[in-house]
N, C-alpha and C positions, 0 to 999 in steps of 0.2 A: 402272455401268459394271462389266459381270465381266471380271474381267483375264483372262489364258491362264490354266488350270488349272495345283493343281503338276504340275510342271514332268515328269514318267516320264526315269526314267534307260533308256532304249533306246538299243542297240547304233546304233552308226553303222555300221559293217564286221555279219559273218554269217559265220559259222564254213565250212569246207567241206571241211577236210581236216585232220590232224597228223597229224603224226611231229615230222620233230630239228625242225620249226617247227608253224607252222598256216599254211595259206590261208585268206585271208579276203580279200570285197567288201565295198567299203567301202558302198556306195548300189545300189541295186538298176540303177541304169544306169553302176557304175561299173567304172573296170579293177580286176580282182582280183589280189592282189601276194601274199606269202610272206614271213613273217618269223621271224629264227631265236628258235630260244630261247634261243639261250646266247649271242648279242653283240647280238641283237635288231636285226640287218642287215636292213633291206629292202628285195627285189627287185622287181617290178612289172614286171605283164605282157599283152600280147596278144598273146600265144603261141596259144589254145586260147578269147579273149573275144570275141564278137560272132555277132549273127547270122547266120554263113558259115555255121558250124561243127552239126551236126548233132545230137552229143552234145557235149557236155564231162564229164572223170571225174578228178576229183580224191584223192589216193587218199596219205596221207602229204605224203612232201616232192614228190611227180610227178603233173604234169598232163597229162590226154591226150585229144586232141581226134582227131574224122573229121570233115572238111565236106561238106555239103551238094553232091547232087547236083546238075549244072549251078552250083554257084556261083561256080566259076573259080579255085578255091583245088585242083584236084584231088582226088583220092578215097583218098588214102592214108591212112594211119594219123601222126598226129603225138604222139611222146614227150619230153616236158622235165622232168627231176631239177632239181627250186632247190637244193639241197645240196649236190652236184657242180656242179651248173649247165652241165650236157652233157645235147646234144639230140638225138633221131633223127629218122628217119621211116623206116617201112615204107608198100613201093608195097604197092598195091593189087594183089589176088588175084582170079584169075580164077573167076566164080557163088562171089564169098565178101563174106558182108557183115559188118564189125565189129560187137561190145556192146564195149559199157563196161567191157570187166571185163580187167583191164591188168593182170598181177605182172610183178616184177623183171625176167623172161625170157621171158614169152612173153604173147601176149594172142590175146581167146577169138573166134572165127568161127561164122556159121553156114555152111550149104552146103544146099543145093537140090540132092535127087534131082532124079531119073528121074520115081519113082514121087511125086513131090511131095512124102514126107519130107522134114524137114530132119535131119542130123548137124553134130554142132558140134566143132572143129577148132582145138588150141593151138598159134597160128606164133610162131617161135620167132623171140625178139625177134636182135638182131645180138652179143649176148655169151653166145647158148645155139646149141648143136652140132646140136636138134632141129631140121627149121622148118616140120614140116606132123609131127603128133600127131593121130590119130583119139582124141575121147571116146569109149570105152562108156557106154552109156546105159541104165538100166535098162527101158526100155517105148522104145518109136516120139514121136516127135514130130511130129508134125502141121505145125504152125506154129506164129503169133505168140508167138515171141519177147522176152523182155527182161527186163531183170535188175532186181530189187528190193534189193539191194544188194551187195559186190565189197566182198572183203579181199585182202588180198597174198598167203593161202590157199587161192582158191575164188570162186563166184561163187552166188547163189543166185536162180535164175531162174523167170521163172512163164511156160508154155509151154498147148500146146495139142496134150494126150494125147487116145488113145485112149478117153478116157472125160471130154471136159470139162476146162479148164483144172486146171494143176497148179500146184505146186513141183517144185522140182529141183534139191540140193544137188551143184553143179559142186567135186571137185577139181580141183584141179592137178597135184600132186605124182602121183598116180595115177591123171593120165587119165583120173577115172569122172564118172561121173551117177548120179544113184538116187532115185528120187520120193520126194519126201517127205506119208505120209499126211496127212492133212485133215478139221479137224473138221465135225462134221455142220456148223454154225454158217457152215458158208463157205455164202458167194454162188453164184451160178450163174452168175460172173465167176471164181471159184475164189484172188477176192482176198482176202487175209487179211494182219493184220498178221504179220510176225519177220524174222528179226534172226538175225547170225550171230555166235558167239559164240568164244572161244577155245577152248573144248570140245564147246563143243553149240551145236546153231542150236534157240531156241526161234521156238515158234509159235504164236498164240491158240490154243486151244483152245476158241474157247465160253466162255462168261462167264464172266468171273474164274477162267481157269483156263489156265495156258500149258502149251506142249508143248515137253519136250526130246530134241532129236532128237539123238545122237552122229555131229561132225564125218566123226570114222574108224573103226573097229572095227566090233563086232557088236553090243553092249552096247543092251538095249531100250531103247525111248522111258519118257520119268515124262512124269509130271503134274504140276505144284505149285499151289498156288492163287496167287490174283494180283486183289485187289477192283479191280473195273473197269477191268480190264486192255488197251489196245486200243495204238495205236501205235508209236513204236520202241520194239524191244527189242533186247536182249544180253543177255550171258554173260559173267560175270567172275570166277573165282573159285566160290565156294561160292558166289554169288547172280546171278540174274534183275532188270538195270536198266530198268525200263519208264518211259517218256518217256507217261507217261498225263494228261489231260484236253484243256482245249478254252481258247483262249489265255487267260484272266486264270482262268483252273483250272489251270492246268497246274503240273506235277511233277513232279521225279524219284525217281521210286522202286524203291530194293530190296529187290526179295524171295528171301531161305533156299529153297537147294534142299532142304533137309535137314527147311524144313518151321518152323515157329515166327515170331516179331512181325516183318513186314517196318515196313525204314529209309528215313525218307524225305532225301533226298542235297542234293536240294536243293528249297526250300519255291516258287520260282516260275522257270519256264522262260520265255523267251523261242519257241528254236526245240529242232525235236529235236535232239540230244549229235551229237559225229560221234567214231569210233572211230580213236584213233590207233595207228600203226603198232608206237610199246614197250608194249603192251597196256592206255593209260587210255583213259578216256573226254576229250573235251574242249566242256565248252557253257558258253552264255550266259544268265544266271541269279544267282539272287539270294536274298537271305531274304523278298523279297515284291518286289514291281511296279513301287517307284520308286528300284529302289538296285541295276541289274544291272554282271554284271563277267565278265570272261569266266573261268573254273573247268575247272579238271584235276580229274576225280574219278578217282580210283585206291587201292587197299587201302593200311591201315596198317597194323601190323606181329602185327595181330590179322586180321586178314584181312577187314575190314569198310570196305565203302568208303564214303568222305569227297570231299565238297569242300574245294579250292583253291581259293582267288581267285588267280589271275595276274595283273587288272588291275582295276579298275573302268573303265567305260562312259563318257561325259558323256553329260548332259543334252538331251534334244532336245523341245520344246516341239510337243504334240500338236491335233489339225487339227480343228475344229469346220465342223458342219452343218447343213442341213435344221430352222432350228427353230422351235416352234411357240408361238404365244404366245396361252392363253383365258383371261379373268379372271388373270391377272395372275401366272398357273403357264409357266413358262416352259419346255418341255423341247427339250434342243439333240443333238445327235448326236455324236458324239467318237468317233477313234482317234489312237490313237497307235503306229502301226508292227505290233501286232500282237493288235490285237482292237480289234472296233467295239462301241462303249456308245449306253445313253442315261443322260443326265442332267437331271434338273429340277429348276429354282432356286426362289425365293418373291422376288415382286417385289412392294412395297408398293404398295397401292389406294385409301390419301388420301395426305394431306400430300405431300410432297418424295418426290419415286421414288427409292427402294433398290432395293438386291435382295439376298441371303442370297451370302453369299460362298464357302460349302462348299454343297454341293449337297443337297436336301428328300430325297429319294431316287435311286439309281442302281440301273441293271442292264448285265451284260454275261455273258452267260450264249450257247455255244457251239451255233450252229441256233439260237438261239432269235429268231425274227423282229422281230418288237416289241422287241427290246432291244436285239440289234446287226446286225444284218442291213445294207450298205451300201444300198440298195436305195434310191435320194425315195421310193415311194410304202409303204412301210410306216411301223405307228407310231402312228396318227392319237390326236390328242387329241380327248377328246371333251367337254371342256369342265365336266364333270362329274367329275375326276379319275381318269381313265381310258385307256388308250391302245390301240386294235384294228389289226387287222390281220387279211389275208387271208393263206392260205397254200395251195397255191404261187402265187406271185408271174405275174406273163405271159410265159412261157417264151416262143420259137423254135421250141420241140416238144413235142408230148409224145404218149406213146403212145393207143389207141382209151380205156383204159380207168385210165390216169394221171392224174393232176392235180386227181383232184377238192378241190376245196377248200373249205379247215377255218376258220371263221371264231376269232379267239385277241384274246381280254380282259384287260388286264393290269390291276390295278390298283395309278398310280403311286403308291405309299405303301412306305416301309420294311413289308416283311413284306405285301406287299400278297397277294389271290386268282391265281390265274392260270383261265381255266375258256374252253375249248372245245370248238365244236360245227361239225358240217359245217352247209354249207350247199349245202340239195334243197330242193323243188319238187313238189308231188304231178303235176303237170304236164308237170315239164319230167325232171325226178330231178336226179340230182348235177347239180355246179353245176364249171365249172371254168375254172382259172388264171382265179379272182376278183381282181378288182382296186381297194381301195376308193378310193374319186372323193368325198366328202361325208361327214361324220357331224356331226352336234353332239344331246350327248343320250343318251338312247336308241336313238340310229335311225342309221342309217348306209345311203348308197345303195354299192351296186358294180355293179362291170361286170365280166360272166361271161359264158362260154360253155355254152348251155345241150346239154344230151344229144342232146334229140331232136331238133336242124336244124345243132347245130353254128356257129352262129349269135351272135354276141356279143347282151346284152342288157344293160340296167340296171335292175337287182332293188333292194325297199327290205329292210335286216334292222334286227330288232327285236332290237338288241343283249341286253336283259332278258328276254327269251322265247329268245331263244335260236334263232331262228324267223325265213325270207322271205316276208313280206309277198305281199301279194298286189297288187303296185300296178304300174304300168304306166309308167317312167320314157320320158321323151324320147327319141325313137331318132337324134332329132341331140345327143347326150349337154347338149342344152342347160334346166342348173336348178338351185335354190339351194335348200340344207337349216337353214329356221332352226328351230329346236325340233322341237312335229312338223306343224311346218307343212310342205312341200313345195314349189316353186311352179316353175309351168312355162309356155312364151306359153301362150297361149289367143286362136289366130288371130295372122293377119299384120300388124295396125295397129295394136301397141303393148301389149294388154292382157298382162298374167299375171293366173294364177290359183294361187290354196294351195288341197293337198289335208291335210286333218287326216289323219296319217297312225294317229289313237285310231279314228275310225269311217267314213274314208276317201272322206268326204263333202268336196266345195267345200264351202270359209267365207269364201274374200274374190278376191273381185277388185281389179284395179288397173292404171286407164290413165296407161302410162307418157311418154308426151305424147310418142311418137317419131315413128306413123305408120310402124313398117315390123317385125315378127316382130327380136324378137331373137335375135342371130348368141349372145351370151353373157350369161349374167344369173348375177349375186350380190347378199345380198338378207345384210342387218344390223339385223336390227328393222322400224323402218318406214321404214330408206333401201335403197337401188337402186340398183345399175351394171349397165349393158347399153353394147353397140353391136349398131349393126346397118346396113344397105345400102336404102339404097330403090332402087339400084341398082346396075350390077356395079361402078360407077367411087366410087363416093360411099359413101364410110362416116361415120356421128355417134356419140359418144362420150357420151352422158351421165351424173348421179347427179338420183334425183328422192325427192323428204321425200312421204311419204305424207298424212300430217298439214298439211299446208301446201299441196299439191299445186302444188309448184316444179317445174322442171327445170332443172339445172346442167349448160348445154353444156360440153364438158372439150376441151381443147387439145394433144386427142395425135396421138401420127402413127399411122399404118396397120402400123406395126411394133412399139406399143406397147403394141397395145388387149393384146393374151393377157397379160400379164405385170401390169395393173393391178390391186391388193386391197381389196376395201372394206372400213370398218368405221364405226365411231359415228358418223357426219359428216364424214369423208371418205376420200380415196381417196387409195391410194401408189401409184405410179408410179415405174418404173426408166429412164429413158435413160441414150445416151452419156456425159452429164456426171454424172452419177449420182441420187444416189434422191432425188424433190422431193411432199409428202404436196400435196394440191388441201382444204384446210380449206373448211367447207361449213357448218358449224354457228354462224354469225354471218348464214348469209343471202345470200353471195355463195361464189366462187370467190374462194382468197385460197391464191395460190401459195407455197410456203414451203421451205425448202429443205435438209434431212434432213438427206444424207449423201454422202457421194462412197462409191462404189462401184469394188471392182477385179474382184469377181468377179461368177460366174454370179447370176440372181436365186435361186436357191432357200436364197442367204443370209440375205433378209429374208421378215420376215412382219408378219402384221397382229394385232391384238387387236380380233376383232371385239365386244365384250363387255365397249362403252365404255373401253377401256385404249385405248393408244397404237400403237407397233411395236419391235421387234427386229429388231436386223441386224449380222452378224459383220462384222469389217472385218479382211481380212486381209493388210496392210499389214505389210511386214517379218516375216511368220508367224508375225503373235501371234495372230491368231485370236481378238481379244476379240470380247465380245458389247456392243453399246452398248443401253440400252432409253431409247427418248425417248417423252416426253407429248407429249398433243395439247390445245394450247388449244382453251377457251370451253367449254360446258355441252354435258355429253354427254344422250340421252336419257333420260326420266325410266322408275324402274326394274318392269320388267314379267313378271312367269311366262308364261313360253312353251312348260312342255309340262309334266302332271301326271299321278300317278297314284294315284287313287282311290279304290280300289275302293268298294264300297254300305254295309260291318256292319262295329262294332266290335263285339266282343264281352269283356263284362268278364271277365276273368282275372288270378289272381295272377303272370303271366309275361308277362313281355312278346315281344308274333306281331302280326305283321303291319307292314308297313311302306306309309310313306306320304310321296313324295316330289313338292316341286313345284324346278322346274328354272329360274332365269331370270339376266335378261336380261342382269344384272352382280353384281358384288360386294356383300356384306350385311355390315353391324357388325354386327350382332345380329338376332334375329325372338325372335315368341311366339309362342305359338298357345293360341285359349280357344274354350270352348264352351260356349253357352248351352242351358238346358233350357229350352225351347216353352214348356211347361206352366207350371214354376216363375219363368221370369225368372234360374234363376242363372246366373252366369257362373265359372266356373274356369279357370286357364290349367293346361295340361296341359301344355307341355312351352315350353321355352324356349333362346334360345343365344346364342353370340357370331357371330366373324365365322364364314362360308360362303363357296362361291367354286364356286360354278355351283349348285349343290344343296343342298338343305333336306329333310332323310332323317331321319323320326318315326319310330319303333317306340316305338305304344303302345301299350295294352291297358286300352285301359278308366276310368284312373284317374288324379286328380289331378297333381301335381309332389311332392304330399309324399306320394303311394302311399294313397288314399281314394280307394275306387271314387263310380266317379258313377251316379246311380241312369239305369236302363231307361228309354227313349222316344227322340222327335224329338229333336235339337239342332241347332246352329245352330256352324256353327265360323267361326271369323277368324285367319285368318291375317296378320301383321301385322310388314312390314319394315320396319328401317334400309338404306338405302343407303349404302355406303363414302365416298363421292364427295359427301355431303353433302343431296342432293338430296332429295324430299322424298318421305315413307313412302309405302310398299303395303300397302294394304291388301287380303285376296282373300279371298273368303265361300262357303259354302255348306252345305248341312247332310246332317247324316247319323245313325241311328240306332245306337243303344246296346244291344246285348242281352244277354241273363243269362247264366251262365257254362253253363249247360246248353245254349245253342241251337247250331243246327249252321251257321251262318251263322259266315266268316270275318272275324277281325275289321280293321277299315277306314274310309275315312270316305269319305260321295257326294260324285260333284260335280257342283258348282252346278248 
């Protein structure tokens, strides 16, 4: 059992604004509240909380909102001041739309003119004598006005101008708006990170640059370097503070306006900070991702931004989901309120079942589909130490030229390499919105939309070669991948056939004894699981063992058939009562109760490669991971795929890779070669534990480094399974060539 991971110091509240107090929201659906920084007095509010409001602005000690049209709450502007306890409501104005930009005396609105353009107006609040002031603009506003940021002195707008989307700076005191210069790197929508400061407006100005535009006066804009700048920007004193990075890498950094070395203000940042009306910033962060608190960022006596913790925040448990288990390697997804991440644990494959207390490998990278994406359909484990994914995933809309898919490969180990290649075929062109459906070793099956006919088809991907194979996948989606074999229905009487993806030839056929075409097919070595229907009303569910030719009827209800998962000699299924394991290894169907589950089916998985099952128990929000073994004898160890080219060239450097993919973990292995002329045998390589893959880089020498004679040799791979079963011997022939040969070093298939 893996208990809940070290609790992350995640906030139970979110900062919304700061003035003489902090406006905070305790959780996603909780009501916001305000807490005084002087006496810690808290005041809750439903004043501007709920889905019936079009927008809510929280600024300093003030909150403002306007109801949605048709909500029954009117269409005026509601404003409340927590510090004074006062509230006011501004009535709706004809042909005016409120914007989320409100000062102590005025509120910003748009007005649609007769020619279709927009005008900006500042409408006076109850304490302001000027009730309607037209804002002078430096260029025409054609539409689509939104507020990027607002403070007590003005607002930063994004709007449709004569030349496209623009940024504009509104100054309340002068009732003016001037267009800001946009960097060349701005996208077609004109949306770039920007933020209001005390003297300057900071705008992202392209890679590693920030442009500073004075808020008032005629001073020329200036540019300062800021490595990797994007996200929240704020100027204070002689510094621009940038909340850069994403999720686990987010930090708060200050860049000097006069040049020089940047300073890290908060090494770990949970969310964008908020600007207080006292001139300081407030943020949730800490020295690392496991110690969070509410911080005030202010200038010290030397004018340098420093962080002061106002209060620590209590810890919250992480949430886990989407486990995979292959060869005792457990991969699980995790979210701790601020990031999605992936963690890999190693379970024992012999003796009592144990599992590492800490992850053997982790990753959490912004926009990395393999490591951090919240979708269920990414991050498939190959069984040989890799995770794979296709991007983009299934989407509800794609432009004609968009959504071309790439295939991502990540080695799940510390410092593991990452590789990406496009998914395309000569016949169909680039494939779009690809989704991984199955994976085993070096092959994956994806479902993707072809460019030529805009229809979804099944494709086989050779992960090692980085290409899509010319192999047709059953249009009904009924298939199973095991090593190099792609199993598909063969007619309508219960037979299935396996195509060897290395040759494209059908190499095996099995009659599952169902007398109907499979509606689903799962394969784990010599074991098969299927369901099918002989008529519209009757379904049969069964497992089949090919070596003995025995079928095992399974007592599943129709609603359960899509949740069953096949392992090595067992089938696991989830019902309303919990998780049940149907053990078939004894030759009979033995129903064993595995666990009670309170969550959906994505919270459990089986290890097809001789292992057991893993499930997540979310009782009391602990999200503990449990691993269970399966009693009985597992299937014999077999080679399920191999990559062995024809010739090994004897050289002084290691070259050429020889790979065997195996059906279950091994304790040790040894590779020997025997000269067919002299009869002399030599151990060329050996190793200990291996999970899923034996990968040999061989240069034609023995283990001591001595070169072997050229000529024809017979190779033998001897493997001891980790579960104590019978040893595996696999043999073949190879040719050793001299160093001058042009042939690439490798081994020949048997």
